[in-house]
C-alpha positions as CSV (number, residue, x, y, z in Angstrom):
1,M,90.6,-2.7,-200.7
2,T,94.1,-3.3,-202.2
3,L,96.9,-2.9,-199.8
4,R,99.8,-0.5,-200.6
5,L,102.8,-1.8,-198.8
6,F,106.5,-0.7,-198.4
7,D,109.0,-3.4,-197.7
8,T,111.7,-1.6,-195.8
9,H,114.3,-4.4,-195.8
10,A,114.9,-6.9,-198.5
11,H,118.2,-8.4,-199.8
12,L,117.4,-8.6,-203.5
13,A,121.1,-9.0,-204.3
14,D,121.3,-12.2,-202.2
15,P,122.3,-15.4,-204.2
16,K,119.1,-17.0,-203.0
17,I,117.2,-14.5,-205.2
18,G,119.8,-14.7,-208.1
19,D,118.3,-13.9,-211.5
20,D,114.7,-14.2,-210.2
21,V,114.4,-10.5,-209.2
22,A,112.0,-9.5,-212.0
23,D,109.6,-12.4,-211.1
24,V,110.0,-11.6,-207.4
25,L,109.1,-8.0,-207.9
26,A,106.1,-9.0,-210.2
27,R,104.7,-11.1,-207.4
28,A,105.3,-8.3,-204.9
29,E,103.4,-5.8,-207.1
30,G,100.6,-8.3,-207.4
31,A,100.4,-8.5,-203.6
32,G,100.3,-4.7,-203.3
33,V,103.9,-3.9,-202.5
34,V,104.6,-0.6,-204.1
35,E,108.2,0.0,-203.0
36,V,111.0,-2.2,-201.8
37,L,114.3,-1.1,-200.2
38,A,117.1,-3.3,-201.4
39,L,120.0,-3.4,-198.9
40,G,123.6,-4.3,-199.3
41,Y,125.5,-6.4,-196.7
42,D,129.0,-6.2,-198.4
43,L,130.4,-4.2,-201.3
44,P,129.2,-6.5,-204.2
45,S,125.7,-6.7,-202.8
46,S,125.7,-2.9,-202.3
47,E,126.7,-2.4,-205.9
48,R,124.0,-4.8,-207.1
49,S,121.4,-3.1,-205.0
50,V,122.1,0.2,-206.7
51,E,121.9,-1.5,-210.1
52,L,118.5,-2.9,-209.2
53,A,117.3,0.4,-208.1
54,Q,118.4,1.9,-211.5
55,M,116.8,-1.0,-213.4
56,F,113.4,-1.0,-211.6
57,G,113.0,2.8,-211.1
58,G,110.8,3.9,-208.3
59,R,109.7,0.4,-207.4
60,V,113.1,-0.4,-205.9
61,L,115.2,1.9,-203.7
62,A,118.7,1.1,-202.6
63,A,120.8,1.1,-199.4
64,V,124.5,0.4,-199.3
65,G,126.5,-0.8,-196.3
66,L,128.6,-3.5,-194.7
67,H,127.0,-5.9,-192.3
68,P,128.7,-6.4,-188.9
69,H,129.7,-9.9,-190.0
70,E,132.1,-8.1,-192.3
71,A,133.9,-6.4,-189.5
72,D,136.9,-8.7,-189.3
73,S,137.6,-8.3,-193.0
74,D,139.7,-5.6,-194.6
75,W,136.6,-3.4,-194.8
76,Q,138.6,-0.1,-194.9
77,Q,139.5,-0.9,-198.5
78,C,135.8,-0.8,-199.3
79,L,135.1,2.6,-197.9
80,P,136.0,4.8,-200.9
81,R,133.7,2.8,-203.2
82,L,131.0,2.7,-200.6
83,R,131.2,6.5,-200.3
84,E,130.7,6.7,-204.1
85,L,127.7,4.5,-204.0
86,A,126.2,6.3,-201.0
87,A,126.1,9.6,-203.0
88,A,124.0,8.1,-205.8
89,P,120.4,9.4,-206.0
90,E,119.0,5.9,-205.9
91,V,120.5,5.3,-202.5
92,V,118.3,6.5,-199.7
93,A,119.9,4.9,-196.7
94,I,123.1,3.4,-195.4
95,G,122.7,-0.3,-194.4
96,E,122.7,-2.9,-193.4
97,V,125.0,-1.7,-190.6
98,G,125.1,-2.4,-186.9
99,L,126.2,-4.9,-184.2
100,D,125.6,-8.6,-183.8
101,A,126.2,-10.4,-180.5
102,Y,124.3,-13.5,-181.6
103,R,126.6,-15.2,-184.2
104,G,129.9,-14.0,-182.9
105,W,131.3,-14.1,-186.5
106,S,133.4,-10.9,-185.9
107,S,134.9,-9.2,-182.9
108,E,132.9,-6.7,-180.9
109,A,135.7,-4.1,-181.2
110,N,135.9,-4.4,-185.0
111,Q,132.1,-4.3,-185.2
112,R,132.0,-1.0,-183.3
113,R,134.8,0.5,-185.5
114,L,132.9,-0.5,-188.7
115,L,129.6,0.9,-187.3
116,E,131.2,4.2,-186.4
117,A,132.7,4.5,-189.9
118,Q,129.4,4.0,-191.5
119,L,127.5,6.3,-189.1
120,D,130.0,9.0,-190.2
121,L,129.3,8.2,-193.8
122,A,125.5,8.4,-193.2
123,L,126.0,11.9,-191.7
124,A,128.2,13.0,-194.6
125,V,125.5,12.1,-197.1
126,R,122.6,12.9,-194.8
127,K,120.9,9.6,-195.2
128,P,119.3,7.4,-192.5
129,V,120.8,4.1,-191.4
130,C,119.2,0.6,-191.4
131,V,120.4,-1.0,-188.2
132,H,121.0,-4.6,-187.4
133,S,121.0,-5.1,-183.6
134,R,120.7,-8.8,-183.1
135,A,121.3,-9.6,-179.4
136,A,122.8,-6.1,-179.2
137,E,119.7,-4.0,-178.7
138,D,121.2,-2.4,-175.6
139,A,124.8,-2.3,-176.9
140,A,123.9,-0.3,-180.0
141,L,122.2,2.5,-178.0
142,A,125.3,4.6,-177.2
143,P,126.6,5.0,-180.7
144,L,123.2,5.4,-182.2
145,T,122.3,8.1,-179.6
146,E,125.2,10.2,-180.7
147,F,124.4,9.6,-184.3
148,A,120.7,10.5,-183.9
149,R,121.5,13.8,-182.2
150,A,123.9,14.7,-185.0
151,A,121.4,13.7,-187.6
152,A,118.8,16.0,-186.0
153,R,121.2,18.9,-186.1
154,A,121.8,18.1,-189.8
155,G,118.1,18.3,-190.4
156,M,117.5,14.7,-191.3
157,A,113.9,13.7,-191.0
158,V,114.5,10.3,-189.4
159,P,117.9,8.9,-188.2
160,G,117.2,5.4,-189.2
161,V,115.3,2.1,-188.9
162,M,115.8,-0.5,-186.3
163,H,115.6,-3.5,-188.6
164,C,113.7,-6.6,-187.5
165,F,113.8,-5.4,-183.9
166,G,114.0,-8.4,-181.6
167,G,113.9,-6.6,-178.2
168,T,111.1,-5.6,-175.9
169,L,109.2,-2.4,-175.9
170,E,111.4,-1.2,-173.0
171,Q,114.5,-1.7,-175.1
172,A,112.8,0.0,-178.1
173,Q,111.7,3.0,-176.1
174,P,115.1,4.9,-176.2
175,Y,115.3,4.5,-180.0
176,I,111.7,5.7,-180.4
177,E,112.6,8.8,-178.4
178,L,115.6,9.4,-180.6
179,G,113.3,9.3,-183.7
180,F,114.2,5.9,-185.0
181,L,111.5,3.8,-186.8
182,V,111.1,0.3,-185.5
183,S,110.6,-2.5,-188.0
184,I,108.5,-5.6,-187.6
185,A,109.2,-8.6,-189.7
186,G,107.9,-12.1,-190.4
187,P,108.7,-13.5,-186.9
188,I,105.7,-11.7,-185.5
189,T,103.7,-14.5,-187.1
190,Y,105.5,-17.3,-185.3
191,P,103.2,-18.9,-182.7
192,K,105.6,-18.5,-179.7
193,N,106.7,-14.9,-180.5
194,D,104.5,-13.0,-178.0
195,V,107.3,-10.5,-177.4
196,T,107.2,-9.1,-180.9
197,R,103.4,-9.1,-181.0
198,Q,103.4,-7.1,-177.7
199,L,106.0,-4.7,-179.2
200,A,103.9,-4.2,-182.4
201,A,100.8,-3.6,-180.4
202,A,102.4,-0.9,-178.3
203,L,104.7,1.0,-180.7
204,P,103.6,4.6,-181.4
205,A,102.0,4.8,-184.8
206,R,104.6,7.3,-186.1
207,S,107.4,4.8,-185.2
208,L,106.2,1.7,-187.0
209,V,107.3,0.1,-190.3
210,I,107.4,-3.4,-191.6
211,E,109.7,-5.6,-193.7
212,T,110.5,-9.1,-195.0
213,D,114.3,-9.4,-194.6
214,T,114.1,-11.3,-197.9
215,P,115.2,-14.0,-198.5
216,Y,115.3,-14.7,-194.8
217,L,112.7,-14.9,-192.0
218,P,109.6,-16.0,-193.9
219,P,106.2,-15.7,-192.2
220,Q,104.7,-18.7,-190.5
221,S,102.8,-20.0,-193.6
222,M,106.1,-20.0,-195.6
223,R,108.4,-21.4,-193.0
224,G,111.2,-23.4,-194.7
225,K,110.8,-21.5,-198.0
226,R,112.6,-18.5,-199.5
227,N,111.1,-15.3,-198.3
228,E,110.2,-12.5,-200.7
229,P,108.5,-9.1,-200.6
230,A,105.1,-10.4,-201.5
231,Y,104.9,-12.2,-198.2
232,I,104.9,-8.9,-196.3
233,V,101.1,-9.1,-196.5
234,E,101.1,-11.7,-193.8
235,T,103.3,-9.5,-191.6
236,A,101.0,-6.6,-192.1
237,R,98.0,-8.6,-191.1
238,A,99.7,-9.9,-188.0
239,V,100.6,-6.4,-187.0
240,A,97.0,-5.3,-187.6
241,A,95.7,-8.1,-185.5
242,A,98.1,-7.1,-182.6
243,R,97.0,-3.5,-182.8
244,G,93.3,-4.3,-183.3
245,V,93.0,-2.4,-186.6
246,S,92.6,-3.2,-190.3
247,A,95.4,-4.4,-192.5
248,E,94.6,-1.5,-194.8
249,E,95.3,0.9,-191.9
250,I,98.7,-0.7,-191.2
251,A,99.6,-0.7,-194.9
252,S,98.8,3.0,-195.1
253,L,100.5,3.9,-191.9
254,T,103.7,2.0,-192.4
255,T,104.1,3.1,-196.0
256,E,103.7,6.7,-195.0
257,N,106.3,6.3,-192.3
258,A,108.8,4.6,-194.6
259,R,108.4,7.3,-197.2
260,R,108.9,10.0,-194.6
261,A,112.3,8.5,-193.9
262,F,113.5,7.5,-197.3
263,A,111.8,10.0,-199.7
264,R,113.4,12.9,-197.9
265,A,116.8,11.2,-198.2
266,A,116.3,10.8,-202.0
267,R,115.4,14.5,-202.3
268,Q,118.4,15.6,-200.4
269,A,120.7,13.5,-202.5
270,V,119.8,15.4,-205.7
271,R,120.1,18.9,-204.3
């Protein structure tokens, strides 16, 4: 049976992809990837993600946002254009947004201000957020709790996705209860990553999605190479093994969950 997969996090605008997008998407289609969410991390990549969604129709959806690494920049100047992009029908989410306590490339205070501004934007356009929470799984909970409650009051189907979640099931549980989806990426295939395999095994079926984080975090068989959406098959198989089910079941489940979050946002955008 052919897998039908949804890659919920890919940076198709990254320079490592460059002009190779059409070939990357052709390989993805050949592997059974039916939809890819292309995410921005700064203003140029957000604009490019929207362009790609327009070029490739329903195969590519877009998210626009400013990564926490941008928090020490003059990001306020980007907000008017980001608001314009966020209202486009091709844009189904705001992201990549969040907090990063691992790299320390921008101050915690500025990261929080940037996150709050983008959470306000997501509520204004009624679209979910794609959240980066590297080494900040606990720190992100307070702002995202407030956001999720407001999103529920606004009638949003899903408040967002916890992208490439690196924490434990205990850390994931509050987000699950708030309605967030939890995304598993290529590191589940790494031999020493028992924490993510345990997380994938225990997540409620309704909360699970998968991603590649293209061009980063390739699965074990591609370590050292550029990641791309076609390689999500290996992640799906690893999740299936952790849960004791077939890869086809994981593909169907995670694609349905992703469409529940993002298709609803697309419909709301054109009302």
